Backbone as CSV, one residue per row, in Angstrom:
resi,resn,N_x,N_y,N_z,CA_x,CA_y,CA_z,C_x,C_y,C_z
1,MET,-2.867,-9.342,17.822,-1.804,-8.319,17.099,-1.693,-7.529,16.361
2,PRO,-1.260,-6.636,15.882,-1.507,-5.737,14.615,-0.418,-6.164,13.477
3,ILE,-0.647,-5.628,12.382,0.657,-5.654,11.666,1.202,-4.092,11.483
4,THR,2.634,-4.119,11.477,3.563,-2.638,11.468,3.404,-2.651,10.471
5,ALA,3.764,-1.442,9.689,4.691,-0.692,8.484,6.099,0.203,8.809
6,THR,6.982,-0.480,8.221,8.206,1.015,8.361,8.463,1.328,7.005
7,LEU,8.841,2.469,6.917,8.897,2.926,5.155,10.685,2.728,5.342
8,THR,10.867,2.579,4.239,12.351,1.416,3.948,13.049,2.396,2.582
9,VAL,12.019,2.692,2.209,12.384,3.290,0.899,11.231,4.221,-0.015
10,ALA,11.825,5.238,0.166,10.845,6.232,-0.551,11.982,7.205,-1.314
11,SER,11.995,6.526,-3.106,12.598,7.318,-4.162,11.801,8.265,-4.989
12,PRO,12.065,8.281,-6.105,11.363,9.646,-6.745,9.776,8.969,-7.272
13,HIS,10.054,7.194,-7.080,8.857,6.958,-7.833,8.288,5.620,-7.183
14,MET,8.860,5.440,-6.168,8.498,4.678,-5.380,8.436,4.629,-4.011
15,LEU,7.503,3.660,-3.021,7.676,3.856,-1.791,7.225,1.935,-1.385
16,ARG,8.288,1.805,-0.044,8.606,0.619,-0.499,8.623,1.021,1.379
17,TYR,7.547,-0.435,2.116,7.645,-0.444,3.653,7.645,-1.995,3.921
18,LEU,8.207,-2.340,5.151,8.649,-3.404,5.715,7.288,-3.863,5.952
19,LEU,7.108,-4.977,6.218,5.481,-5.444,7.675,6.132,-6.695,8.172
20,LEU,5.167,-6.131,9.521,5.517,-7.498,10.128,3.719,-7.292,11.091
21,ALA,3.865,-8.947,10.440,2.382,-9.531,11.488,3.361,-10.519,12.659
22,SER,2.538,-10.226,13.676,2.782,-10.457,14.540,2.046,-11.957,14.386
23,ALA,2.649,-12.801,15.720,2.330,-14.519,15.853,0.502,-14.253,16.311
24,ALA,0.366,-15.886,15.167,-0.934,-15.838,15.393,-1.494,-16.459,16.846
25,SER,-3.030,-16.784,16.830,-2.894,-17.442,17.939,-3.021,-19.099,17.804
26,ALA,-2.517,-19.661,18.803,-2.318,-20.945,18.911,-3.707,-22.012,18.800
27,THR,-4.972,-21.264,18.832,-6.346,-21.931,18.249,-7.051,-20.743,17.750
28,ALA,-6.975,-20.064,17.332,-7.433,-19.780,16.130,-7.263,-18.697,15.018
29,SER,-7.413,-18.576,13.481,-6.555,-18.736,12.195,-7.109,-16.790,12.354
30,PRO,-6.477,-16.605,12.364,-6.909,-14.396,12.477,-6.410,-13.777,11.512
31,GLU,-7.125,-12.811,11.170,-6.882,-12.043,9.717,-6.465,-10.835,10.386
32,LEU,-5.132,-10.020,9.917,-4.976,-9.091,10.949,-4.743,-8.378,9.447
33,ALA,-5.117,-6.669,9.877,-5.622,-5.855,8.518,-4.442,-4.406,9.032
34,LEU,-4.114,-3.856,8.024,-3.782,-2.067,8.326,-3.848,-1.801,7.291
35,THR,-4.470,-0.413,7.414,-4.156,0.613,6.406,-3.633,1.452,6.594
36,ILE,-2.697,2.240,5.469,-2.034,3.087,5.394,-2.236,4.325,5.250
37,GLY,-2.536,4.894,5.988,-3.889,6.152,5.607,-3.083,7.144,5.120
38,ASN,-3.683,8.297,4.866,-3.381,9.377,3.497,-3.797,10.794,4.397
39,ASP,-3.215,11.072,5.407,-4.041,12.805,6.301,-2.933,13.280,6.440
40,ALA,-1.881,13.171,5.930,-0.467,13.745,6.192,0.093,13.687,7.829
41,ALA,-0.287,12.288,8.302,0.003,12.337,9.751,1.478,11.942,10.034
42,ALA,1.839,10.901,10.732,2.804,10.374,11.167,3.390,8.903,10.070
43,THR,3.958,8.471,10.064,4.361,7.611,9.043,4.191,6.091,9.734
44,PRO,3.224,5.670,9.089,3.127,5.301,7.904,1.900,6.203,7.520
45,ASP,2.206,6.996,6.173,1.114,7.358,5.938,1.723,8.025,4.192
46,LEU,0.801,8.039,3.197,1.162,7.663,2.090,1.629,9.440,1.686
47,ARG,0.559,10.104,2.092,1.249,11.508,1.870,2.618,12.099,2.558
48,THR,2.595,11.751,3.833,3.755,12.497,4.226,4.924,11.612,3.771
49,ASP,4.797,9.802,3.620,6.166,9.162,3.526,6.580,10.005,1.775
50,ALA,5.766,9.737,0.852,5.763,10.667,-0.860,6.181,11.858,-0.569
51,THR,6.139,12.975,0.433,6.495,14.230,0.392,7.516,14.275,1.262
52,THR,7.727,13.627,2.741,9.260,13.980,3.122,9.782,12.658,3.781
53,GLY,9.304,11.410,2.941,10.329,10.534,3.234,10.878,10.341,2.054
54,ARG,12.632,10.503,2.695,13.802,10.346,1.940,14.573,9.467,2.221
55,THR,15.438,8.595,1.546,16.628,7.674,1.849,17.253,7.687,0.476
56,ASN,18.542,7.603,1.343,19.718,7.744,0.273,20.024,8.855,-0.758
57,GLY,19.244,9.772,-0.031,19.372,11.175,-0.245,18.290,11.620,-1.427
58,GLN,17.292,10.615,-1.661,16.462,11.039,-2.820,15.645,11.876,-2.650
59,VAL,15.157,12.293,-3.681,14.181,13.471,-3.357,12.512,12.820,-3.541
60,ALA,11.577,13.458,-3.100,10.073,13.062,-3.003,9.727,12.406,-4.034
61,SER,8.714,11.780,-3.675,8.546,11.212,-4.983,6.991,11.536,-5.518
62,ALA,7.735,12.596,-6.331,6.402,13.828,-7.665,5.230,12.515,-8.176
63,PRO,5.511,12.240,-8.955,4.640,11.285,-9.529,3.659,10.786,-9.088
64,LEU,4.434,9.863,-7.652,3.203,9.040,-6.901,2.994,10.017,-6.130
65,LEU,3.140,11.053,-6.122,2.192,12.090,-5.201,1.471,12.714,-6.054
66,ALA,1.405,12.982,-6.739,0.146,13.223,-7.152,-0.778,12.378,-7.314
67,ILE,-0.561,10.829,-7.470,-1.855,10.247,-7.341,-1.945,10.034,-5.717
68,ILE,-1.648,10.457,-4.854,-2.035,10.128,-3.683,-3.008,11.384,-3.616
69,ARG,-2.335,12.562,-3.670,-3.310,13.824,-3.845,-4.107,14.001,-4.920
70,SER,-4.784,12.766,-5.567,-5.489,13.346,-6.518,-7.166,13.211,-6.100
71,ARG,-7.285,13.755,-4.811,-8.885,13.653,-4.395,-8.191,15.283,-4.028
72,ILE,-7.260,16.002,-3.203,-6.909,17.428,-3.113,-6.845,17.708,-4.793
73,ASP,-5.436,17.476,-5.722,-5.750,17.994,-6.620,-6.472,17.562,-7.816
74,GLY,-6.976,16.530,-8.110,-7.438,15.565,-9.169,-6.590,15.721,-9.955
75,ILE,-6.632,14.791,-11.089,-5.487,14.631,-12.512,-6.249,14.768,-13.453
76,PRO,-5.888,16.150,-14.066,-7.118,16.484,-15.202,-6.728,15.906,-16.301
77,LEU,-5.507,15.369,-16.692,-4.845,14.311,-17.848,-5.772,13.148,-18.059
78,ALA,-6.417,12.328,-16.481,-7.222,11.136,-16.938,-8.549,11.644,-16.405
79,GLY,-9.169,12.724,-16.525,-10.414,13.394,-16.477,-10.716,13.307,-14.981
80,ILE,-9.835,13.513,-13.921,-10.297,12.966,-12.584,-10.143,14.480,-12.171
81,ALA,-11.628,14.643,-11.730,-11.782,16.340,-10.881,-11.307,16.062,-9.371
82,ALA,-10.910,17.488,-8.814,-10.837,17.331,-7.160,-11.621,16.775,-6.551
83,GLY,-11.765,16.287,-5.456,-13.097,15.749,-4.782,-13.005,14.459,-4.698
84,ALA,-13.800,13.963,-3.810,-13.628,12.616,-2.796,-13.728,11.764,-4.158
85,LEU,-12.513,10.153,-3.907,-12.700,9.617,-4.865,-13.348,8.223,-4.256
86,THR,-14.370,7.121,-5.410,-14.833,5.880,-5.270,-13.641,5.188,-5.060
87,GLN,-14.300,4.071,-4.652,-12.907,2.843,-4.273,-12.511,2.366,-5.729
88,ASN,-13.508,2.793,-6.656,-13.061,1.880,-8.184,-12.195,3.250,-8.398
89,LEU,-12.008,4.474,-8.208,-11.616,5.399,-8.643,-9.811,5.400,-8.091
90,ALA,-10.160,4.941,-6.756,-8.884,4.433,-5.801,-8.185,3.426,-6.558
91,ARG,-8.656,2.129,-6.736,-8.191,1.368,-6.792,-7.414,1.596,-8.789
92,GLY,-7.790,2.007,-9.665,-7.493,2.677,-10.429,-6.044,3.586,-10.723
93,ARG,-5.822,4.094,-9.316,-5.061,5.056,-9.494,-3.848,4.746,-9.073
94,LEU,-4.346,3.825,-7.706,-3.276,3.080,-6.833,-3.008,2.100,-7.019
95,ASN,-3.450,1.129,-7.593,-3.602,-0.632,-7.644,-3.631,-0.539,-9.579
96,SER,-3.977,0.109,-10.853,-3.493,-0.245,-11.856,-4.563,-0.789,-12.020
97,ASP,-5.542,-1.121,-11.645,-6.717,-1.587,-11.966,-7.632,-0.456,-13.004
98,ASN,-7.430,-1.148,-14.624,-8.243,-0.110,-15.706,-10.070,-0.972,-15.947
99,SER,-9.805,-2.072,-14.712,-11.716,-1.473,-14.430,-12.256,-1.043,-14.501
100,SER,-11.997,-0.433,-13.517,-12.493,0.646,-12.084,-13.012,1.765,-12.435
101,GLY,-12.937,2.571,-13.439,-13.433,3.794,-13.609,-12.538,4.616,-14.047
102,GLY,-12.587,5.811,-14.766,-11.736,6.555,-15.229,-11.155,6.210,-17.010
103,THR,-9.681,7.203,-16.576,-9.781,6.718,-18.525,-8.724,5.296,-18.322
104,THR,-8.408,4.665,-18.912,-7.171,3.615,-19.273,-6.376,3.694,-20.319
105,GLU,-6.107,5.077,-20.796,-5.021,5.485,-21.218,-3.701,4.522,-20.489
106,PRO,-2.820,4.266,-21.862,-1.551,3.966,-21.180,-0.531,4.497,-20.673
107,HIS,-0.647,5.542,-20.947,0.183,6.487,-19.702,-0.011,7.386,-19.061
108,ASP,-1.700,7.207,-18.645,-2.352,7.589,-17.340,-1.124,7.710,-16.047
109,LEU,-1.627,9.133,-15.316,-0.737,8.501,-14.189,-1.387,7.533,-12.807
110,SER,-0.833,6.775,-12.627,-1.539,5.718,-12.169,-0.380,4.681,-11.354
111,ALA,-0.683,3.979,-10.402,0.787,3.612,-9.482,0.308,2.161,-9.697
112,GLU,1.224,1.130,-9.510,1.014,-0.008,-9.110,1.818,-0.343,-7.357
113,MET,0.483,-1.586,-7.027,0.926,-2.340,-5.696,0.971,-3.913,-5.387
114,TYR,2.145,-3.639,-5.057,2.294,-5.474,-5.002,3.224,-5.539,-3.559
115,ILE,2.752,-6.721,-3.162,3.249,-7.789,-1.535,4.359,-8.552,-2.176
116,ALA,5.565,-8.884,-1.339,6.539,-10.123,-1.270,6.638,-10.003,0.114
117,PRO,6.190,-11.906,0.170,6.187,-11.942,1.819,7.391,-12.410,1.684
118,ARG,7.947,-12.555,2.498,9.231,-12.224,3.435,9.579,-13.847,4.691
119,GLY,8.605,-14.856,4.709,8.990,-15.440,5.547,8.340,-15.458,6.799
120,VAL,8.036,-16.590,7.856,7.869,-16.789,8.798,8.728,-17.239,9.975
121,THR,8.648,-16.404,10.805,9.869,-16.617,12.146,9.093,-17.200,13.258
122,GLY,9.607,-18.394,13.683,9.163,-18.614,15.073,7.931,-19.510,15.308
123,PRO,7.611,-20.299,14.286,5.808,-20.915,14.374,6.027,-21.306,15.589
124,LEU,4.340,-21.917,16.094,4.363,-21.749,17.643,3.783,-23.377,16.473
125,ALA,3.748,-24.536,17.866,3.507,-26.069,17.999,1.811,-26.004,17.192
126,GLY,2.129,-26.970,15.963,0.776,-26.765,15.551,0.544,-26.318,14.344
127,ASN,1.637,-25.728,13.695,1.254,-24.683,12.423,0.884,-25.396,11.633
128,THR,-0.826,-24.584,10.849,-1.235,-25.421,10.084,-0.984,-24.896,8.784
129,GLY,-0.050,-24.132,8.166,0.216,-23.588,7.657,0.936,-22.113,7.059
130,PRO,1.047,-21.094,5.888,1.944,-20.178,5.601,1.163,-19.157,5.932
131,ARG,1.310,-17.820,6.383,0.686,-16.865,6.375,0.359,-16.299,5.143
132,GLN,-0.835,-15.870,4.424,-1.387,-15.332,3.049,-1.014,-13.695,3.293
133,TRP,-0.423,-12.771,2.548,-0.490,-11.617,2.587,-1.535,-11.104,1.063
134,THR,-2.417,-10.172,1.411,-2.587,-9.411,-0.016,-2.634,-7.524,0.596
135,CYS,-3.007,-6.769,-0.734,-2.556,-5.547,-0.831,-4.172,-5.394,-1.434
136,ASP,-4.395,-3.903,-1.204,-5.524,-3.811,-2.221,-5.609,-1.811,-1.707
137,ALA,-6.424,-1.067,-2.770,-6.153,0.477,-2.674,-7.353,0.564,-2.218
138,SER,-8.151,0.994,-1.547,-9.500,1.295,-1.235,-9.922,2.922,-0.915
139,VAL,-10.730,3.903,-0.616,-10.394,5.211,0.441,-10.759,5.366,1.839
140,ASP,-10.749,6.499,2.126,-10.643,6.701,3.449,-12.235,7.827,3.370
141,ALA,-12.645,7.772,5.092,-13.707,8.397,4.786,-13.585,10.181,4.239
142,SER,-12.030,10.515,3.994,-12.532,11.753,3.260,-12.161,11.418,1.838
143,GLY,-12.115,10.266,1.316,-11.762,10.121,-0.371,-10.501,10.265,-0.903
144,ASP,-9.698,10.039,0.257,-8.152,10.014,-0.253,-7.976,8.569,-0.483
145,PRO,-7.400,8.158,-1.519,-6.952,6.945,-1.601,-5.870,6.452,-0.682
146,VAL,-5.921,5.027,0.285,-5.327,4.400,0.705,-5.173,3.181,0.682
147,ALA,-3.621,2.632,1.272,-3.031,0.915,0.877,-3.838,0.299,1.746
148,VAL,-4.314,-0.395,1.851,-4.853,-1.803,3.199,-3.948,-2.991,2.751
149,VAL,-3.305,-3.529,3.506,-2.780,-4.780,3.458,-3.154,-5.868,4.531
150,ARG,-3.459,-6.622,3.952,-3.972,-7.745,5.104,-3.097,-9.434,5.009
151,ALA,-3.177,-10.133,6.456,-2.341,-11.450,6.542,-3.010,-12.327,7.427
152,VAL,-3.321,-13.480,6.778,-4.084,-14.404,7.168,-2.878,-15.491,7.378
153,SER,-3.317,-15.981,8.604,-2.045,-17.243,8.779,-3.482,-18.476,9.196
154,GLY,-2.944,-19.668,9.026,-3.346,-20.652,9.626,-2.870,-20.411,11.591
155,ILE,-3.983,-21.784,12.535,-3.668,-21.395,13.393,-2.075,-22.099,14.407
156,GLY,-1.684,-21.057,15.107,-0.056,-21.445,15.296,0.964,-20.840,14.466
157,GLN,0.699,-20.506,13.581,1.473,-19.577,12.697,2.349,-18.362,13.532
158,GLY,3.463,-18.472,13.398,4.581,-17.638,13.823,4.760,-16.417,13.360
159,SER,5.038,-15.408,13.730,4.984,-13.833,12.977,5.577,-13.919,11.756
160,SER,5.310,-13.040,10.690,5.835,-13.097,9.414,6.092,-11.389,8.588
161,ARG,6.639,-11.808,7.944,7.525,-10.275,7.289,6.823,-10.135,5.755
162,ALA,6.419,-9.021,4.859,6.429,-8.897,4.025,7.022,-7.805,3.489
163,ILE,7.097,-7.071,2.097,7.314,-6.550,1.791,6.710,-5.658,0.726
164,LEU,6.037,-4.459,1.331,4.750,-3.849,0.480,5.450,-2.675,-0.916
165,THR,5.508,-2.500,-1.997,5.932,-2.020,-2.376,4.841,-0.561,-3.813
166,ILE,4.864,0.479,-3.939,4.033,1.103,-4.288,4.541,1.506,-5.071
167,ARG,4.400,1.514,-6.681,5.562,2.020,-7.667,4.640,2.960,-8.404
168,ALA,4.926,4.162,-9.027,4.254,4.297,-10.305,4.578,3.644,-11.245
169,ARG,3.476,3.540,-12.387,3.535,3.296,-13.615,4.983,3.428,-14.604
170,HIS,5.076,3.220,-15.369,6.252,2.940,-16.315,7.590,3.894,-15.863
171,SER,7.890,3.384,-14.216,9.036,3.382,-13.887,9.833,2.503,-13.048
172,MET,9.358,1.768,-13.992,10.186,-0.083,-13.360,12.046,0.276,-13.515
173,HIS,12.337,1.523,-14.599,13.391,0.864,-14.621,14.212,2.345,-14.301
174,LEU,13.744,3.083,-13.393,14.149,4.225,-13.041,14.563,4.377,-11.635
């Protein structure tokens, strides 16, 4: 069974998703994966959610939208021209990985992505350990930055939840 993502917050500088990974097999230890795309498709989709996703009457996320649209518009101040991004550039923009190319100026337009596990529900008999969650930035076939979430569980692990936050850097208190 897959991971599902539900947009819970779309603020001027942040997207937040509730993730749910289904129960694992009683005999295998699977890795589940979800790519949150960037194609202006139905939610969960970074471009759609940053443009039209609004909660609590907030406006669309302009700084995050610029990062998400970097293949289309480029980020001139960071020396990134419009066009397909490499995985390293996507990590640098969407996950603040300054080792990955582009400029590393402290005020560059970039985001950070992090995941917070929220527990396991209904573990099956023979549970061998907690589910581990990871997130990373990558690129799709068009060169757009995308978010990739993975969940690995022990044999017989029940369903688990996590929160994925993608936040424009330097916006911790906005």
